[in-house]
C-alpha positions as CSV (number, residue, x, y, z in Angstrom):
1,M,-14.2,48.4,8.1
2,A,-10.6,47.0,9.0
3,S,-12.1,44.1,10.8
4,I,-14.4,43.3,8.0
5,R,-11.3,43.1,5.7
6,F,-9.5,41.0,8.2
7,L,-12.4,38.7,8.6
8,T,-12.6,38.5,4.8
9,L,-8.9,37.8,4.3
10,F,-8.8,35.2,7.1
11,L,-11.8,33.2,5.8
12,A,-10.2,33.4,2.2
13,A,-7.1,31.9,3.8
14,L,-9.1,29.2,5.3
15,A,-10.9,28.3,2.2
16,A,-7.6,28.1,0.2
17,A,-5.8,26.0,2.7
18,A,-9.0,23.6,3.1
19,P,-9.1,21.8,-0.2
20,V,-5.3,21.0,0.1
21,L,-6.0,19.0,3.4
22,A,-9.5,17.9,2.0
23,Q,-7.8,16.2,-0.9
24,Q,-5.7,13.8,1.3
25,K,-7.1,10.5,0.9
26,L,-6.6,6.9,1.8
27,V,-6.1,4.4,-1.2
28,P,-7.5,1.2,0.3
29,A,-6.9,-1.0,-2.7
30,Q,-3.2,-0.3,-2.1
31,S,-3.3,-0.2,1.7
32,E,-3.2,-3.0,4.1
33,I,-3.4,-3.6,8.0
34,V,-1.9,-7.0,9.2
35,F,-2.0,-8.3,12.6
36,V,0.2,-11.2,13.9
37,S,-0.5,-13.2,17.1
38,K,1.1,-16.5,18.4
39,Q,-1.0,-19.4,18.8
40,M,1.0,-21.9,21.1
41,G,4.1,-20.2,20.0
42,V,3.3,-20.2,16.3
43,P,2.8,-17.0,14.5
44,V,-0.7,-16.5,12.9
45,E,-1.2,-13.8,10.6
46,G,-4.7,-12.0,9.9
47,R,-5.7,-8.9,8.2
48,F,-8.5,-6.3,8.1
49,K,-10.0,-6.0,4.8
50,K,-12.0,-2.9,5.2
51,F,-10.8,0.3,6.8
52,D,-10.8,4.2,6.4
53,A,-9.0,7.2,7.4
54,Q,-9.7,10.9,7.6
55,I,-6.3,12.6,7.2
56,A,-5.2,16.4,7.7
57,F,-1.5,16.0,7.6
58,D,0.9,19.0,7.1
59,P,4.5,18.1,7.8
60,A,5.2,21.9,8.4
61,R,2.3,22.2,10.9
62,L,2.3,19.0,12.9
63,Q,0.5,20.6,15.9
64,T,-2.6,21.1,13.7
65,S,-2.3,17.8,11.8
66,K,-4.9,15.1,12.7
67,I,-5.4,11.5,11.8
68,A,-8.5,9.6,12.4
69,F,-8.8,5.8,11.6
70,T,-11.8,3.4,11.5
71,V,-11.5,-0.3,10.9
72,D,-14.4,-2.7,10.4
73,T,-13.9,-5.2,12.8
74,G,-16.1,-7.7,11.0
75,S,-13.6,-7.6,8.2
76,A,-11.1,-9.4,10.0
77,T,-9.7,-12.7,8.3
78,L,-7.2,-15.2,9.2
79,G,-7.7,-17.0,6.0
80,V,-9.5,-20.0,7.3
81,P,-13.1,-20.1,7.3
82,E,-13.5,-21.9,10.5
83,A,-11.4,-19.3,12.5
84,D,-13.1,-16.4,10.4
85,S,-16.5,-17.4,11.7
86,E,-15.2,-17.2,15.2
87,L,-13.8,-13.6,14.9
88,P,-17.0,-11.9,15.1
89,K,-18.3,-13.4,18.2
90,P,-18.3,-11.8,21.5
91,V,-15.4,-13.5,22.9
92,W,-13.2,-12.0,20.2
93,F,-14.1,-8.7,18.4
94,N,-17.9,-8.9,19.2
95,V,-18.8,-7.2,16.1
96,P,-22.6,-6.9,16.7
97,G,-21.6,-4.6,19.9
98,F,-18.6,-2.9,18.5
99,P,-18.5,-2.9,14.8
100,Q,-15.4,-0.6,14.5
101,A,-12.1,-0.1,16.0
102,T,-10.9,3.4,16.0
103,F,-7.6,5.4,16.3
104,Q,-7.6,9.2,16.8
105,S,-4.3,11.1,16.9
106,G,-3.4,13.4,19.7
107,A,0.3,14.6,18.9
108,I,2.5,14.0,15.9
109,K,6.2,14.3,16.4
110,A,9.0,14.6,13.6
111,L,12.0,12.5,14.1
112,G,13.6,13.3,10.7
113,G,14.2,11.4,7.8
114,G,10.6,11.1,7.0
115,R,10.0,9.3,10.3
116,F,7.3,10.4,12.8
117,E,5.9,9.3,16.1
118,V,2.1,9.6,16.3
119,A,0.6,9.5,19.7
120,G,-3.0,8.6,20.2
121,K,-6.0,6.6,21.4
122,L,-6.8,3.4,20.2
123,T,-10.2,2.0,20.9
124,I,-11.4,-1.7,20.5
125,K,-14.5,-3.3,22.0
126,G,-15.3,-0.1,23.7
127,R,-11.9,0.1,25.6
128,S,-9.4,2.7,25.0
129,Q,-5.7,3.0,25.5
130,D,-3.1,5.4,24.7
131,V,-0.6,4.2,21.9
132,M,2.6,5.5,20.4
133,V,2.7,4.6,16.5
134,P,6.0,4.8,14.8
135,V,5.4,5.8,11.1
136,A,7.7,6.1,8.3
137,L,6.7,8.1,5.2
138,T,8.2,7.6,1.7
139,Q,7.0,9.4,-1.4
140,A,7.0,8.5,-5.1
141,G,5.4,11.3,-7.3
142,A,1.7,12.2,-5.9
143,V,1.8,8.8,-3.6
144,T,2.7,8.8,0.0
145,T,3.2,5.5,1.7
146,A,2.9,5.4,5.7
147,S,4.2,2.2,7.0
148,G,5.0,1.0,10.4
149,S,4.2,-1.7,13.3
150,F,3.4,-1.4,16.9
151,V,2.5,-3.9,19.6
152,I,-0.7,-4.0,21.6
153,K,-1.8,-6.3,24.5
154,R,-5.0,-7.9,23.3
155,L,-6.4,-8.7,26.8
156,V,-6.3,-4.9,27.4
157,F,-9.1,-5.0,24.9
158,A,-11.0,-8.1,25.8
159,I,-9.9,-9.6,22.6
160,G,-10.0,-13.4,23.3
161,E,-12.2,-13.8,26.6
162,N,-12.9,-16.7,28.8
163,Q,-10.7,-19.7,27.8
164,W,-9.0,-17.8,25.2
165,S,-7.5,-15.3,27.9
166,D,-5.1,-18.0,28.7
167,T,-1.8,-16.6,27.1
168,S,-0.1,-20.1,26.7
169,M,-2.8,-20.7,24.0
170,V,-2.8,-17.1,22.5
171,A,0.0,-14.9,23.4
172,D,-1.0,-11.4,24.8
173,D,1.0,-9.5,22.4
174,V,-0.3,-8.8,18.9
175,Q,1.9,-7.0,16.5
176,V,-0.1,-4.5,14.3
177,K,1.7,-3.8,10.8
178,F,0.4,-1.3,8.4
179,K,1.0,0.0,5.0
180,L,-1.2,3.0,4.1
181,T,-1.0,4.4,0.5
182,L,-2.2,8.2,0.5
183,S,-2.8,10.8,-1.9
184,G,-2.8,14.5,-1.8
185,V,0.1,14.5,1.2
186,G,2.5,17.6,0.6
187,K,6.2,17.1,0.4
188,V,7.8,15.5,3.6
């Protein structure tokens, strides 16, 4: 009888906690993911227009918090039609073979002052690499903004193959900048 009571209380506690985390949502219309590369030394900025996140973030329980992110690689744009028509091709993002890039958090570490380090696995074109993503959280009312930037090596992910692997043409370093607007995140 005591074990049934414990199980009932445990399930009730889980049910009460689940809606709080389930209500956390990305607000895509108020969010952006930008990438900046250098072509022959000149910065070139692009962006992804379609992405989504599954968030279960509790600043009081970072060890159980999770962030999963998907980016539609076919939504990449440099704002130039000729370049945009090249990005989906196998040499760049190979959208037919790899329509999504993903990030899955592994550990989240608080640094204080609303700053966090999110360790996780980034997968692009079927290639995965561990990355550390610095994130700053700011809150205004019910809205939380997560922002930050980090650098990836494009050749690790086979982005820009064949003649485009020459880093004097297109630099290997690509800066990824993000501003993600979230709803339902508790007080940081």
